[in-house]
PDB file of N, CA, C and O in Angstrom:
ATOM      1  N   MET A   1     -41.799 -95.368 -48.910  1.00  0.00           N
ATOM      2  CA  MET A   1     -41.045 -95.561 -47.698  1.00  0.00           C
ATOM      3  C   MET A   1     -41.915 -95.147 -46.509  1.00  0.00           C
ATOM      4  O   MET A   1     -42.650 -94.162 -46.579  1.00  0.00           O
ATOM      5  N   LEU A   2     -41.825 -95.897 -45.439  1.00  0.00           N
ATOM      6  CA  LEU A   2     -42.622 -95.610 -44.263  1.00  0.00           C
ATOM      7  C   LEU A   2     -42.000 -94.499 -43.437  1.00  0.00           C
ATOM      8  O   LEU A   2     -40.781 -94.423 -43.285  1.00  0.00           O
ATOM      9  N   THR A   3     -42.854 -93.646 -42.909  1.00  0.00           N
ATOM     10  CA  THR A   3     -42.354 -92.646 -41.969  1.00  0.00           C
ATOM     11  C   THR A   3     -42.128 -93.338 -40.633  1.00  0.00           C
ATOM     12  O   THR A   3     -42.583 -94.462 -40.420  1.00  0.00           O
ATOM     13  N   ARG A   4     -41.429 -92.667 -39.745  1.00  0.00           N
ATOM     14  CA  ARG A   4     -41.139 -93.267 -38.441  1.00  0.00           C
ATOM     15  C   ARG A   4     -42.422 -93.631 -37.700  1.00  0.00           C
ATOM     16  O   ARG A   4     -42.498 -94.691 -37.078  1.00  0.00           O
ATOM     17  N   ARG A   5     -43.436 -92.757 -37.760  1.00  0.00           N
ATOM     18  CA  ARG A   5     -44.696 -93.001 -37.052  1.00  0.00           C
ATOM     19  C   ARG A   5     -45.403 -94.234 -37.614  1.00  0.00           C
ATOM     20  O   ARG A   5     -45.883 -95.076 -36.855  1.00  0.00           O
ATOM     21  N   LYS A   6     -45.466 -94.340 -38.953  1.00  0.00           N
ATOM     22  CA  LYS A   6     -46.124 -95.488 -39.572  1.00  0.00           C
ATOM     23  C   LYS A   6     -45.362 -96.775 -39.285  1.00  0.00           C
ATOM     24  O   LYS A   6     -45.966 -97.824 -39.061  1.00  0.00           O
ATOM     25  N   ARG A   7     -44.028 -96.691 -39.293  1.00  0.00           N
ATOM     26  CA  ARG A   7     -43.221 -97.876 -39.016  1.00  0.00           C
ATOM     27  C   ARG A   7     -43.436 -98.334 -37.574  1.00  0.00           C
ATOM     28  O   ARG A   7     -43.553 -99.531 -37.315  1.00  0.00           O
ATOM     29  N   ASN A   8     -43.489 -97.377 -36.629  1.00  0.00           N
ATOM     30  CA  ASN A   8     -43.726 -97.734 -35.235  1.00  0.00           C
ATOM     31  C   ASN A   8     -45.103 -98.360 -35.054  1.00  0.00           C
ATOM     32  O   ASN A   8     -45.269 -99.297 -34.272  1.00  0.00           O
ATOM     33  N   LEU A   9     -46.093 -97.838 -35.782  1.00  0.00           N
ATOM     34  CA  LEU A   9     -47.437 -98.411 -35.716  1.00  0.00           C
ATOM     35  C   LEU A   9     -47.426 -99.830 -36.266  1.00  0.00           C
ATOM     36  O   LEU A   9     -48.041-100.731 -35.694  1.00  0.00           O
ATOM     37  N   ALA A  10     -46.727-100.023 -37.374  1.00  0.00           N
ATOM     38  CA  ALA A  10     -46.642-101.364 -37.962  1.00  0.00           C
ATOM     39  C   ALA A  10     -45.952-102.324 -37.003  1.00  0.00           C
ATOM     40  O   ALA A  10     -46.369-103.474 -36.868  1.00  0.00           O
ATOM     41  N   LEU A  11     -44.905-101.861 -36.339  1.00  0.00           N
ATOM     42  CA  LEU A  11     -44.214-102.718 -35.368  1.00  0.00           C
ATOM     43  C   LEU A  11     -45.111-103.048 -34.192  1.00  0.00           C
ATOM     44  O   LEU A  11     -45.078-104.167 -33.680  1.00  0.00           O
ATOM     45  N   THR A  12     -45.922-102.073 -33.752  1.00  0.00           N
ATOM     46  CA  THR A  12     -46.846-102.316 -32.644  1.00  0.00           C
ATOM     47  C   THR A  12     -47.884-103.358 -33.034  1.00  0.00           C
ATOM     48  O   THR A  12     -48.198-104.257 -32.254  1.00  0.00           O
ATOM     49  N   LEU A  13     -48.415-103.230 -34.250  1.00  0.00           N
ATOM     50  CA  LEU A  13     -49.423-104.179 -34.703  1.00  0.00           C
ATOM     51  C   LEU A  13     -48.838-105.575 -34.869  1.00  0.00           C
ATOM     52  O   LEU A  13     -49.525-106.571 -34.642  1.00  0.00           O
ATOM     53  N   ASN A  14     -47.573-105.648 -35.265  1.00  0.00           N
ATOM     54  CA  ASN A  14     -46.923-106.940 -35.445  1.00  0.00           C
ATOM     55  C   ASN A  14     -46.399-107.521 -34.147  1.00  0.00           C
ATOM     56  O   ASN A  14     -45.970-108.675 -34.119  1.00  0.00           O
ATOM     57  N   CYS A  15     -46.425-106.753 -33.075  1.00  0.00           N
ATOM     58  CA  CYS A  15     -45.872-107.205 -31.796  1.00  0.00           C
ATOM     59  C   CYS A  15     -46.546-108.492 -31.328  1.00  0.00           C
ATOM     60  O   CYS A  15     -45.874-109.424 -30.887  1.00  0.00           O
ATOM     61  N   HIS A  16     -47.865-108.540 -31.424  1.00  0.00           N
ATOM     62  CA  HIS A  16     -48.571-109.739 -30.986  1.00  0.00           C
ATOM     63  C   HIS A  16     -48.125-110.943 -31.810  1.00  0.00           C
ATOM     64  O   HIS A  16     -47.885-112.024 -31.273  1.00  0.00           O
ATOM     65  N   TYR A  17     -48.020-110.741 -33.110  1.00  0.00           N
ATOM     66  CA  TYR A  17     -47.576-111.820 -33.985  1.00  0.00           C
ATOM     67  C   TYR A  17     -46.167-112.262 -33.627  1.00  0.00           C
ATOM     68  O   TYR A  17     -45.887-113.459 -33.585  1.00  0.00           O
ATOM     69  N   LEU A  18     -45.273-111.306 -33.369  1.00  0.00           N
ATOM     70  CA  LEU A  18     -43.895-111.636 -33.027  1.00  0.00           C
ATOM     71  C   LEU A  18     -43.790-112.323 -31.668  1.00  0.00           C
ATOM     72  O   LEU A  18     -42.904-113.150 -31.453  1.00  0.00           O
ATOM     73  N   CYS A  19     -44.689-111.979 -30.759  1.00  0.00           N
ATOM     74  CA  CYS A  19     -44.635-112.555 -29.407  1.00  0.00           C
ATOM     75  C   CYS A  19     -45.026-114.031 -29.383  1.00  0.00           C
ATOM     76  O   CYS A  19     -44.601-114.765 -28.490  1.00  0.00           O
ATOM     77  N   ILE A  20     -45.828-114.474 -30.350  1.00  0.00           N
ATOM     78  CA  ILE A  20     -46.282-115.863 -30.306  1.00  0.00           C
ATOM     79  C   ILE A  20     -45.429-116.787 -31.171  1.00  0.00           C
ATOM     80  O   ILE A  20     -45.682-117.991 -31.205  1.00  0.00           O
ATOM     81  N   MET A  21     -44.434-116.260 -31.864  1.00  0.00           N
ATOM     82  CA  MET A  21     -43.583-117.113 -32.690  1.00  0.00           C
ATOM     83  C   MET A  21     -42.317-117.490 -31.931  1.00  0.00           C
ATOM     84  O   MET A  21     -42.012-116.920 -30.883  1.00  0.00           O
ATOM     85  N   THR A  22     -41.603-118.438 -32.462  1.00  0.00           N
ATOM     86  CA  THR A  22     -40.369-118.873 -31.816  1.00  0.00           C
ATOM     87  C   THR A  22     -39.276-117.825 -32.011  1.00  0.00           C
ATOM     88  O   THR A  22     -39.354-116.987 -32.910  1.00  0.00           O
ATOM     89  N   LYS A  23     -38.268-117.886 -31.162  1.00  0.00           N
ATOM     90  CA  LYS A  23     -37.167-116.933 -31.261  1.00  0.00           C
ATOM     91  C   LYS A  23     -36.438-117.058 -32.587  1.00  0.00           C
ATOM     92  O   LYS A  23     -36.052-116.049 -33.178  1.00  0.00           O
ATOM     93  N   SER A  24     -36.246-118.275 -33.060  1.00  0.00           N
ATOM     94  CA  SER A  24     -35.521-118.452 -34.316  1.00  0.00           C
ATOM     95  C   SER A  24     -36.289-117.845 -35.493  1.00  0.00           C
ATOM     96  O   SER A  24     -35.683-117.247 -36.381  1.00  0.00           O
ATOM     97  N   LYS A  25     -37.602-117.993 -35.506  1.00  0.00           N
ATOM     98  CA  LYS A  25     -38.419-117.401 -36.570  1.00  0.00           C
ATOM     99  C   LYS A  25     -38.358-115.880 -36.491  1.00  0.00           C
ATOM    100  O   LYS A  25     -38.231-115.204 -37.512  1.00  0.00           O
ATOM    101  N   ARG A  26     -38.447-115.347 -35.280  1.00  0.00           N
ATOM    102  CA  ARG A  26     -38.360-113.900 -35.072  1.00  0.00           C
ATOM    103  C   ARG A  26     -37.015-113.378 -35.579  1.00  0.00           C
ATOM    104  O   ARG A  26     -36.958-112.339 -36.237  1.00  0.00           O
ATOM    105  N   HIS A  27     -35.946-114.091 -35.275  1.00  0.00           N
ATOM    106  CA  HIS A  27     -34.616-113.680 -35.712  1.00  0.00           C
ATOM    107  C   HIS A  27     -34.504-113.729 -37.230  1.00  0.00           C
ATOM    108  O   HIS A  27     -33.872-112.858 -37.829  1.00  0.00           O
ATOM    109  N   GLU A  28     -35.104-114.728 -37.855  1.00  0.00           N
ATOM    110  CA  GLU A  28     -35.104-114.810 -39.319  1.00  0.00           C
ATOM    111  C   GLU A  28     -35.769-113.584 -39.933  1.00  0.00           C
ATOM    112  O   GLU A  28     -35.258-113.012 -40.896  1.00  0.00           O
ATOM    113  N   ILE A  29     -36.902-113.185 -39.378  1.00  0.00           N
ATOM    114  CA  ILE A  29     -37.642-112.027 -39.892  1.00  0.00           C
ATOM    115  C   ILE A  29     -36.822-110.758 -39.715  1.00  0.00           C
ATOM    116  O   ILE A  29     -36.730-109.941 -40.632  1.00  0.00           O
ATOM    117  N   ILE A  30     -36.229-110.593 -38.543  1.00  0.00           N
ATOM    118  CA  ILE A  30     -35.429-109.399 -38.269  1.00  0.00           C
ATOM    119  C   ILE A  30     -34.230-109.336 -39.206  1.00  0.00           C
ATOM    120  O   ILE A  30     -33.932-108.280 -39.762  1.00  0.00           O
ATOM    121  N   LEU A  31     -33.543-110.455 -39.383  1.00  0.00           N
ATOM    122  CA  LEU A  31     -32.382-110.479 -40.274  1.00  0.00           C
ATOM    123  C   LEU A  31     -32.783-110.191 -41.719  1.00  0.00           C
ATOM    124  O   LEU A  31     -32.046-109.526 -42.448  1.00  0.00           O
ATOM    125  N   ALA A  32     -33.936-110.683 -42.130  1.00  0.00           N
ATOM    126  CA  ALA A  32     -34.415-110.417 -43.488  1.00  0.00           C
ATOM    127  C   ALA A  32     -34.707-108.926 -43.668  1.00  0.00           C
ATOM    128  O   ALA A  32     -34.414-108.358 -44.720  1.00  0.00           O
ATOM    129  N   GLN A  33     -35.289-108.286 -42.635  1.00  0.00           N
ATOM    130  CA  GLN A  33     -35.561-106.854 -42.709  1.00  0.00           C
ATOM    131  C   GLN A  33     -34.269-106.050 -42.743  1.00  0.00           C
ATOM    132  O   GLN A  33     -34.170-105.068 -43.479  1.00  0.00           O
ATOM    133  N   ILE A  34     -33.280-106.456 -41.953  1.00  0.00           N
ATOM    134  CA  ILE A  34     -31.985-105.779 -41.961  1.00  0.00           C
ATOM    135  C   ILE A  34     -31.335-105.915 -43.336  1.00  0.00           C
ATOM    136  O   ILE A  34     -30.780-104.950 -43.862  1.00  0.00           O
ATOM    137  N   GLU A  35     -31.403-107.099 -43.909  1.00  0.00           N
ATOM    138  CA  GLU A  35     -30.820-107.331 -45.232  1.00  0.00           C
ATOM    139  C   GLU A  35     -31.494-106.473 -46.299  1.00  0.00           C
ATOM    140  O   GLU A  35     -30.823-105.912 -47.165  1.00  0.00           O
ATOM    141  N   ALA A  36     -32.812-106.372 -46.236  1.00  0.00           N
ATOM    142  CA  ALA A  36     -33.551-105.562 -47.217  1.00  0.00           C
ATOM    143  C   ALA A  36     -33.181-104.083 -47.077  1.00  0.00           C
ATOM    144  O   ALA A  36     -32.988-103.392 -48.077  1.00  0.00           O
ATOM    145  N   THR A  37     -33.082-103.606 -45.848  1.00  0.00           N
ATOM    146  CA  THR A  37     -32.704-102.209 -45.614  1.00  0.00           C
ATOM    147  C   THR A  37     -31.284-101.950 -46.096  1.00  0.00           C
ATOM    148  O   THR A  37     -31.006-100.898 -46.672  1.00  0.00           O
ATOM    149  N   THR A  38     -30.386-102.901 -45.865  1.00  0.00           N
ATOM    150  CA  THR A  38     -29.002-102.759 -46.313  1.00  0.00           C
ATOM    151  C   THR A  38     -28.932-102.684 -47.829  1.00  0.00           C
ATOM    152  O   THR A  38     -28.198-101.857 -48.370  1.00  0.00           O
ATOM    153  N   LYS A  39     -29.681-103.531 -48.525  1.00  0.00           N
ATOM    154  CA  LYS A  39     -29.696-103.504 -49.991  1.00  0.00           C
ATOM    155  C   LYS A  39     -30.187-102.156 -50.508  1.00  0.00           C
ATOM    156  O   LYS A  39     -29.630-101.608 -51.459  1.00  0.00           O
ATOM    157  N   ARG A  40     -31.240-101.622 -49.871  1.00  0.00           N
ATOM    158  CA  ARG A  40     -31.741-100.305 -50.278  1.00  0.00           C
ATOM    159  C   ARG A  40     -30.698 -99.230 -50.040  1.00  0.00           C
ATOM    160  O   ARG A  40     -30.525 -98.333 -50.866  1.00  0.00           O
ATOM    161  N   GLY A  41     -29.999 -99.316 -48.908  1.00  0.00           N
ATOM    162  CA  GLY A  41     -29.021 -98.303 -48.551  1.00  0.00           C
ATOM    163  C   GLY A  41     -27.774 -98.330 -49.406  1.00  0.00           C
ATOM    164  O   GLY A  41     -27.089 -97.314 -49.530  1.00  0.00           O
ATOM    165  N   LEU A  42     -27.467 -99.467 -49.996  1.00  0.00           N
ATOM    166  CA  LEU A  42     -26.268 -99.586 -50.812  1.00  0.00           C
ATOM    167  C   LEU A  42     -26.465 -99.124 -52.249  1.00  0.00           C
ATOM    168  O   LEU A  42     -25.506 -99.096 -53.021  1.00  0.00           O
ATOM    169  N   LYS A  43     -27.678 -98.764 -52.621  1.00  0.00           N
ATOM    170  CA  LYS A  43     -27.955 -98.354 -54.003  1.00  0.00           C
ATOM    171  C   LYS A  43     -27.306 -97.022 -54.348  1.00  0.00           C
ATOM    172  O   LYS A  43     -26.794 -96.850 -55.454  1.00  0.00           O
ATOM    173  N   SER A  44     -27.323 -96.080 -53.411  1.00  0.00           N
ATOM    174  CA  SER A  44     -26.733 -94.765 -53.676  1.00  0.00           C
ATOM    175  C   SER A  44     -26.459 -94.052 -52.362  1.00  0.00           C
ATOM    176  O   SER A  44     -26.929 -94.467 -51.302  1.00  0.00           O
ATOM    177  N   LYS A  45     -25.689 -92.971 -52.449  1.00  0.00           N
ATOM    178  CA  LYS A  45     -25.396 -92.188 -51.248  1.00  0.00           C
ATOM    179  C   LYS A  45     -26.665 -91.562 -50.684  1.00  0.00           C
ATOM    180  O   LYS A  45     -26.851 -91.510 -49.468  1.00  0.00           O
ATOM    181  N   SER A  46     -27.532 -91.092 -51.563  1.00  0.00           N
ATOM    182  CA  SER A  46     -28.762 -90.456 -51.084  1.00  0.00           C
ATOM    183  C   SER A  46     -29.693 -91.463 -50.414  1.00  0.00           C
ATOM    184  O   SER A  46     -30.378 -91.125 -49.448  1.00  0.00           O
ATOM    185  N   ALA A  47     -29.724 -92.693 -50.917  1.00  0.00           N
ATOM    186  CA  ALA A  47     -30.549 -93.733 -50.287  1.00  0.00           C
ATOM    187  C   ALA A  47     -30.003 -94.062 -48.900  1.00  0.00           C
ATOM    188  O   ALA A  47     -30.767 -94.243 -47.953  1.00  0.00           O
ATOM    189  N   ALA A  48     -28.673 -94.136 -48.788  1.00  0.00           N
ATOM    190  CA  ALA A  48     -28.060 -94.418 -47.495  1.00  0.00           C
ATOM    191  C   ALA A  48     -28.353 -93.295 -46.510  1.00  0.00           C
ATOM    192  O   ALA A  48     -28.690 -93.549 -45.353  1.00  0.00           O
ATOM    193  N   ARG A  49     -28.224 -92.057 -46.967  1.00  0.00           N
ATOM    194  CA  ARG A  49     -28.488 -90.904 -46.101  1.00  0.00           C
ATOM    195  C   ARG A  49     -29.939 -90.891 -45.640  1.00  0.00           C
ATOM    196  O   ARG A  49     -30.224 -90.599 -44.479  1.00  0.00           O
ATOM    197  N   THR A  50     -30.859 -91.209 -46.554  1.00  0.00           N
ATOM    198  CA  THR A  50     -32.279 -91.244 -46.214  1.00  0.00           C
ATOM    199  C   THR A  50     -32.550 -92.276 -45.122  1.00  0.00           C
ATOM    200  O   THR A  50     -33.317 -92.014 -44.196  1.00  0.00           O
ATOM    201  N   ILE A  51     -31.934 -93.428 -45.224  1.00  0.00           N
ATOM    202  CA  ILE A  51     -32.120 -94.464 -44.209  1.00  0.00           C
ATOM    203  C   ILE A  51     -31.552 -94.009 -42.870  1.00  0.00           C
ATOM    204  O   ILE A  51     -32.193 -94.196 -41.835  1.00  0.00           O
ATOM    205  N   LEU A  52     -30.363 -93.417 -42.873  1.00  0.00           N
ATOM    206  CA  LEU A  52     -29.750 -92.960 -41.624  1.00  0.00           C
ATOM    207  C   LEU A  52     -30.585 -91.869 -40.963  1.00  0.00           C
ATOM    208  O   LEU A  52     -30.670 -91.812 -39.736  1.00  0.00           O
ATOM    209  N   ILE A  53     -31.193 -91.015 -41.755  1.00  0.00           N
ATOM    210  CA  ILE A  53     -32.066 -89.977 -41.195  1.00  0.00           C
ATOM    211  C   ILE A  53     -33.340 -90.595 -40.652  1.00  0.00           C
ATOM    212  O   ILE A  53     -33.778 -90.239 -39.558  1.00  0.00           O
ATOM    213  N   SER A  54     -33.948 -91.522 -41.400  1.00  0.00           N
ATOM    214  CA  SER A  54     -35.201 -92.138 -40.949  1.00  0.00           C
ATOM    215  C   SER A  54     -35.005 -92.990 -39.701  1.00  0.00           C
ATOM    216  O   SER A  54     -35.929 -93.140 -38.901  1.00  0.00           O
ATOM    217  N   GLU A  55     -33.810 -93.548 -39.530  1.00  0.00           N
ATOM    218  CA  GLU A  55     -33.518 -94.354 -38.342  1.00  0.00           C
ATOM    219  C   GLU A  55     -33.108 -93.502 -37.147  1.00  0.00           C
ATOM    220  O   GLU A  55     -32.941 -94.013 -36.039  1.00  0.00           O
ATOM    221  N   GLY A  56     -32.948 -92.202 -37.376  1.00  0.00           N
ATOM    222  CA  GLY A  56     -32.638 -91.303 -36.272  1.00  0.00           C
ATOM    223  C   GLY A  56     -31.160 -91.204 -35.941  1.00  0.00           C
ATOM    224  O   GLY A  56     -30.807 -90.755 -34.851  1.00  0.00           O
ATOM    225  N   ILE A  57     -30.292 -91.610 -36.850  1.00  0.00           N
ATOM    226  CA  ILE A  57     -28.856 -91.537 -36.606  1.00  0.00           C
ATOM    227  C   ILE A  57     -28.336 -90.162 -37.037  1.00  0.00           C
ATOM    228  O   ILE A  57     -27.463 -89.593 -36.382  1.00  0.00           O
ATOM    229  N   TYR A  58     -28.875 -89.631 -38.140  1.00  0.00           N
ATOM    230  CA  TYR A  58     -28.523 -88.302 -38.607  1.00  0.00           C
ATOM    231  C   TYR A  58     -29.738 -87.389 -38.488  1.00  0.00           C
ATOM    232  O   TYR A  58     -30.878 -87.853 -38.521  1.00  0.00           O
ATOM    233  N   THR A  59     -29.488 -86.082 -38.349  1.00  0.00           N
ATOM    234  CA  THR A  59     -30.568 -85.103 -38.314  1.00  0.00           C
ATOM    235  C   THR A  59     -31.041 -84.829 -39.733  1.00  0.00           C
ATOM    236  O   THR A  59     -30.429 -85.293 -40.695  1.00  0.00           O
ATOM    237  N   GLU A  60     -32.120 -84.081 -39.864  1.00  0.00           N
ATOM    238  CA  GLU A  60     -32.634 -83.712 -41.181  1.00  0.00           C
ATOM    239  C   GLU A  60     -31.609 -82.906 -41.968  1.00  0.00           C
ATOM    240  O   GLU A  60     -31.583 -82.955 -43.198  1.00  0.00           O
ATOM    241  N   LYS A  61     -30.767 -82.166 -41.258  1.00  0.00           N
ATOM    242  CA  LYS A  61     -29.732 -81.368 -41.923  1.00  0.00           C
ATOM    243  C   LYS A  61     -28.538 -82.219 -42.342  1.00  0.00           C
ATOM    244  O   LYS A  61     -27.666 -81.741 -43.068  1.00  0.00           O
ATOM    245  N   GLY A  62     -28.486 -83.471 -41.896  1.00  0.00           N
ATOM    246  CA  GLY A  62     -27.391 -84.345 -42.274  1.00  0.00           C
ATOM    247  C   GLY A  62     -26.271 -84.420 -41.256  1.00  0.00           C
ATOM    248  O   GLY A  62     -25.207 -84.969 -41.542  1.00  0.00           O
ATOM    249  N   ASN A  63     -26.499 -83.871 -40.065  1.00  0.00           N
ATOM    250  CA  ASN A  63     -25.490 -83.926 -39.009  1.00  0.00           C
ATOM    251  C   ASN A  63     -25.705 -85.159 -38.140  1.00  0.00           C
ATOM    252  O   ASN A  63     -26.838 -85.587 -37.919  1.00  0.00           O
ATOM    253  N   LEU A  64     -24.610 -85.721 -37.652  1.00  0.00           N
ATOM    254  CA  LEU A  64     -24.683 -86.869 -36.763  1.00  0.00           C
ATOM    255  C   LEU A  64     -25.329 -86.446 -35.453  1.00  0.00           C
ATOM    256  O   LEU A  64     -24.957 -85.421 -34.883  1.00  0.00           O
ATOM    257  N   LYS A  65     -26.297 -87.227 -34.966  1.00  0.00           N
ATOM    258  CA  LYS A  65     -26.974 -86.882 -33.716  1.00  0.00           C
ATOM    259  C   LYS A  65     -26.036 -87.045 -32.531  1.00  0.00           C
ATOM    260  O   LYS A  65     -25.065 -87.801 -32.574  1.00  0.00           O
ATOM    261  N   LYS A  66     -26.355 -86.317 -31.482  1.00  0.00           N
ATOM    262  CA  LYS A  66     -25.527 -86.283 -30.292  1.00  0.00           C
ATOM    263  C   LYS A  66     -25.336 -87.671 -29.682  1.00  0.00           C
ATOM    264  O   LYS A  66     -24.245 -87.994 -29.213  1.00  0.00           O
ATOM    265  N   GLU A  67     -26.376 -88.488 -29.684  1.00  0.00           N
ATOM    266  CA  GLU A  67     -26.303 -89.828 -29.088  1.00  0.00           C
ATOM    267  C   GLU A  67     -25.284 -90.722 -29.787  1.00  0.00           C
ATOM    268  O   GLU A  67     -24.806 -91.701 -29.215  1.00  0.00           O
ATOM    269  N   PHE A  68     -24.958 -90.371 -31.031  1.00  0.00           N
ATOM    270  CA  PHE A  68     -24.040 -91.189 -31.816  1.00  0.00           C
ATOM    271  C   PHE A  68     -22.689 -90.512 -32.019  1.00  0.00           C
ATOM    272  O   PHE A  68     -21.936 -90.879 -32.921  1.00  0.00           O
ATOM    273  N   GLY A  69     -22.382 -89.526 -31.183  1.00  0.00           N
ATOM    274  CA  GLY A  69     -21.079 -88.887 -31.217  1.00  0.00           C
ATOM    275  C   GLY A  69     -21.035 -87.579 -31.985  1.00  0.00           C
ATOM    276  O   GLY A  69     -19.956 -87.061 -32.271  1.00  0.00           O
ATOM    277  N   GLY A  70     -22.203 -87.039 -32.323  1.00  0.00           N
ATOM    278  CA  GLY A  70     -22.244 -85.776 -33.047  1.00  0.00           C
ATOM    279  C   GLY A  70     -21.948 -84.593 -32.152  1.00  0.00           C
ATOM    280  O   GLY A  70     -21.578 -84.761 -30.990  1.00  0.00           O
ATOM    281  N   ARG A  71     -22.110 -83.402 -32.687  1.00  0.00           N
ATOM    282  CA  ARG A  71     -21.835 -82.161 -31.963  1.00  0.00           C
ATOM    283  C   ARG A  71     -22.604 -82.129 -30.641  1.00  0.00           C
ATOM    284  O   ARG A  71     -23.807 -82.388 -30.608  1.00  0.00           O
ATOM    285  N   GLY A  72     -21.907 -81.814 -29.569  1.00  0.00           N
ATOM    286  CA  GLY A  72     -22.522 -81.730 -28.253  1.00  0.00           C
ATOM    287  C   GLY A  72     -22.445 -83.022 -27.465  1.00  0.00           C
ATOM    288  O   GLY A  72     -22.888 -83.067 -26.318  1.00  0.00           O
ATOM    289  N   ALA A  73     -21.895 -84.073 -28.052  1.00  0.00           N
ATOM    290  CA  ALA A  73     -21.773 -85.347 -27.343  1.00  0.00           C
ATOM    291  C   ALA A  73     -20.692 -85.228 -26.277  1.00  0.00           C
ATOM    292  O   ALA A  73     -19.680 -84.556 -26.475  1.00  0.00           O
ATOM    293  N   ARG A  74     -20.914 -85.881 -25.156  1.00  0.00           N
ATOM    294  CA  ARG A  74     -19.927 -85.870 -24.085  1.00  0.00           C
ATOM    295  C   ARG A  74     -18.783 -86.810 -24.434  1.00  0.00           C
ATOM    296  O   ARG A  74     -18.997 -87.898 -24.970  1.00  0.00           O
ATOM    297  N   LYS A  75     -17.605 -86.392 -24.134  1.00  0.00           N
ATOM    298  CA  LYS A  75     -16.432 -87.248 -24.337  1.00  0.00           C
ATOM    299  C   LYS A  75     -16.313 -88.178 -23.142  1.00  0.00           C
ATOM    300  O   LYS A  75     -16.550 -87.767 -22.006  1.00  0.00           O
ATOM    301  N   SER A  76     -15.947 -89.425 -23.393  1.00  0.00           N
ATOM    302  CA  SER A  76     -15.812 -90.369 -22.275  1.00  0.00           C
ATOM    303  C   SER A  76     -14.519 -90.083 -21.524  1.00  0.00           C
ATOM    304  O   SER A  76     -13.558 -89.571 -22.098  1.00  0.00           O
ATOM    305  N   THR A  77     -14.501 -90.414 -20.248  1.00  0.00           N
ATOM    306  CA  THR A  77     -13.323 -90.161 -19.435  1.00  0.00           C
ATOM    307  C   THR A  77     -12.163 -91.058 -19.847  1.00  0.00           C
ATOM    308  O   THR A  77     -11.001 -90.698 -19.656  1.00  0.00           O
ATOM    309  N   ALA A  78     -12.469 -92.224 -20.410  1.00  0.00           N
ATOM    310  CA  ALA A  78     -11.415 -93.141 -20.848  1.00  0.00           C
ATOM    311  C   ALA A  78     -10.623 -92.521 -21.997  1.00  0.00           C
ATOM    312  O   ALA A  78      -9.402 -92.666 -22.053  1.00  0.00           O
ATOM    313  N   LYS A  79     -11.294 -91.847 -22.896  1.00  0.00           N
ATOM    314  CA  LYS A  79     -10.621 -91.221 -24.017  1.00  0.00           C
ATOM    315  C   LYS A  79      -9.793 -90.022 -23.539  1.00  0.00           C
ATOM    316  O   LYS A  79      -8.709 -89.763 -24.060  1.00  0.00           O
ATOM    317  N   GLN A  80     -10.308 -89.302 -22.553  1.00  0.00           N
ATOM    318  CA  GLN A  80      -9.594 -88.140 -22.047  1.00  0.00           C
ATOM    319  C   GLN A  80      -8.320 -88.555 -21.315  1.00  0.00           C
ATOM    320  O   GLN A  80      -7.314 -87.848 -21.376  1.00  0.00           O
ATOM    321  N   ALA A  81      -8.354 -89.687 -20.629  1.00  0.00           N
ATOM    322  CA  ALA A  81      -7.191 -90.147 -19.877  1.00  0.00           C
ATOM    323  C   ALA A  81      -6.086 -90.639 -20.790  1.00  0.00           C
ATOM    324  O   ALA A  81      -4.912 -90.610 -20.420  1.00  0.00           O
ATOM    325  N   ALA A  82      -6.452 -91.091 -21.979  1.00  0.00           N
ATOM    326  CA  ALA A  82      -5.460 -91.651 -22.906  1.00  0.00           C
ATOM    327  C   ALA A  82      -4.660 -90.631 -23.612  1.00  0.00           C
ATOM    328  O   ALA A  82      -3.794 -90.974 -24.417  1.00  0.00           O
TER     329      ALA A  82
END
């Protein structure tokens, strides 16, 4: 499995390739990558957790990050008014 740094480097190197292809081809590649990641994540709870941590949604301790509504996230005013 790629670490975040290696994945970002791979994306940077592929940027030129992605920039010269058509939008539909780019979308096909992205959807294929999403599908592959989803298949890996559905194998087990630990695989799903590993993906969520590597994508930056959960912390290493397994807590939801603040940006995604975890501890310390600000409550929206719309929810408070309701």
